[in-house]
C-alpha positions in Angstrom: -38.3 -32.4 -106.5 -40.0 -35.4 -105.0 -43.4 -33.9 -105.7 -42.7 -33.3 -109.3 -41.3 -36.8 -109.8 -44.3 -38.3 -108.1 -46.6 -36.2 -110.3 -44.7 -37.3 -113.4 -44.9 -41.0 -112.3 -48.7 -40.7 -111.7 -49.1 -39.0 -115.1 -47.3 -41.9 -116.8 -49.4 -44.4 -114.9 -52.7 -42.8 -116.0 -51.5 -43.0 -119.6 -50.7 -46.8 -119.2 -54.1 -47.8 -117.8 -57.5 -46.5 -116.7 -59.7 -47.5 -113.8 -63.5 -47.0 -113.9 -65.6 -47.7 -110.8 -69.3 -48.5 -111.1 -70.6 -49.4 -107.7 -69.1 -52.9 -106.8 -67.8 -53.3 -110.4 -64.3 -52.0 -111.5 -63.1 -51.9 -115.1 -59.3 -51.8 -115.4 -58.2 -51.1 -118.9 -54.5 -51.6 -119.9 -53.7 -49.0 -122.6 -50.3 -50.4 -123.6 -49.6 -53.0 -126.3 -47.2 -54.8 -123.9 -48.1 -56.3 -120.6 -44.6 -57.2 -119.6 -41.9 -56.5 -117.0 -41.8 -52.9 -118.0 -45.3 -52.2 -116.5 -46.1 -55.4 -114.5 -45.0 -53.8 -111.2 -47.3 -50.8 -111.7 -50.2 -53.0 -112.8 -49.7 -55.3 -109.7 -49.6 -52.2 -107.4 -52.8 -50.8 -108.8 -54.6 -54.2 -108.8 -53.7 -54.6 -105.1 -55.3 -51.3 -104.4 -58.4 -52.2 -106.5 -58.9 -55.7 -105.2 -60.7 -54.9 -101.9 -63.6 -56.8 -100.3 -66.1 -54.1 -101.4 -65.3 -54.8 -105.1 -67.4 -57.7 -106.2 -66.2 -57.8 -109.8 -63.1 -56.7 -111.6 -63.1 -56.7 -115.4 -59.6 -56.3 -116.9 -59.8 -55.1 -120.5 -56.8 -56.5 -122.5 -58.1 -55.5 -125.9 -55.1 -53.2 -126.5 -52.6 -55.7 -125.3 -50.8 -57.5 -128.1 -48.0 -59.2 -126.1 -47.8 -60.5 -122.5 -44.9 -62.1 -120.7 -44.7 -64.1 -117.5 -44.5 -61.0 -115.4 -47.7 -59.7 -117.1 -49.4 -63.0 -116.5 -48.3 -62.9 -112.9 -50.1 -59.6 -112.5 -53.3 -61.1 -113.8 -53.0 -64.1 -111.6 -52.4 -61.9 -108.6 -55.7 -60.1 -109.3 -57.4 -63.5 -109.7 -56.1 -64.7 -106.4 -57.1 -61.4 -104.6 -60.6 -61.5 -106.1 -61.1 -65.2 -105.1 -60.0 -64.4 -101.6 -62.6 -61.6 -101.4 -65.2 -63.9 -102.9 -65.4 -61.7 -106.0 -65.1 -62.3 -109.7 -62.3 -61.5 -112.1 -63.2 -61.4 -115.8 -60.6 -60.9 -118.6 -61.9 -59.3 -121.8 -60.4 -58.6 -125.2 -57.9 -61.5 -124.9 -56.4 -62.1 -128.3 -53.4 -63.5 -130.2 -50.2 -64.1 -128.2 -52.0 -63.2 -124.9 -54.6 -65.9 -125.5 -51.9 -68.4 -126.5 -49.9 -67.7 -123.3 -53.0 -68.3 -121.2 -53.8 -71.5 -123.1 -50.2 -72.8 -122.9 -50.1 -72.0 -119.2 -53.3 -74.1 -118.9 -55.1 -71.2 -117.3 -58.1 -71.1 -119.7 -60.2 -73.1 -117.2 -59.1 -71.1 -114.2 -59.7 -67.6 -115.6 -63.1 -66.2 -116.7 -62.7 -64.8 -120.2 -65.3 -62.9 -122.2 -65.0 -61.1 -125.6 -66.0 -57.5 -124.4 -66.7 -55.5 -121.3 -70.4 -55.7 -122.3 -70.2 -59.5 -122.4 -68.6 -59.5 -119.0 -71.3 -57.3 -117.5 -74.0 -59.5 -119.0 -72.3 -62.6 -117.6 -72.1 -61.0 -114.2 -75.8 -60.1 -114.2 -76.6 -63.8 -114.8 -74.4 -65.1 -111.9 
């Protein structure tokens, strides 16, 4: 019973986000329209696994996210803190609408690296 439940949970998680590794670069794509308390714990858990010293850059693709609450923002800040501690980079891409407003209102625009697309983030990294 536990194995089936774990498998089902993993299946749900894979539908909610994807993780692509390319050497020292990881691209984490959230595939849900809401980055809120309903998935923030899963996202935080995955980000803690991803944000290891060997990862030099983490790109979080938020292009499908339409709404973000404080729990979702907390997950992004956790990733930022972890990457800073490991002397790596966090780049948010696809930030739009309410998500952008939340970041602006929280006065985090200057603290978070934001680019339009994954390609823009990779280009920015190659220049750093």
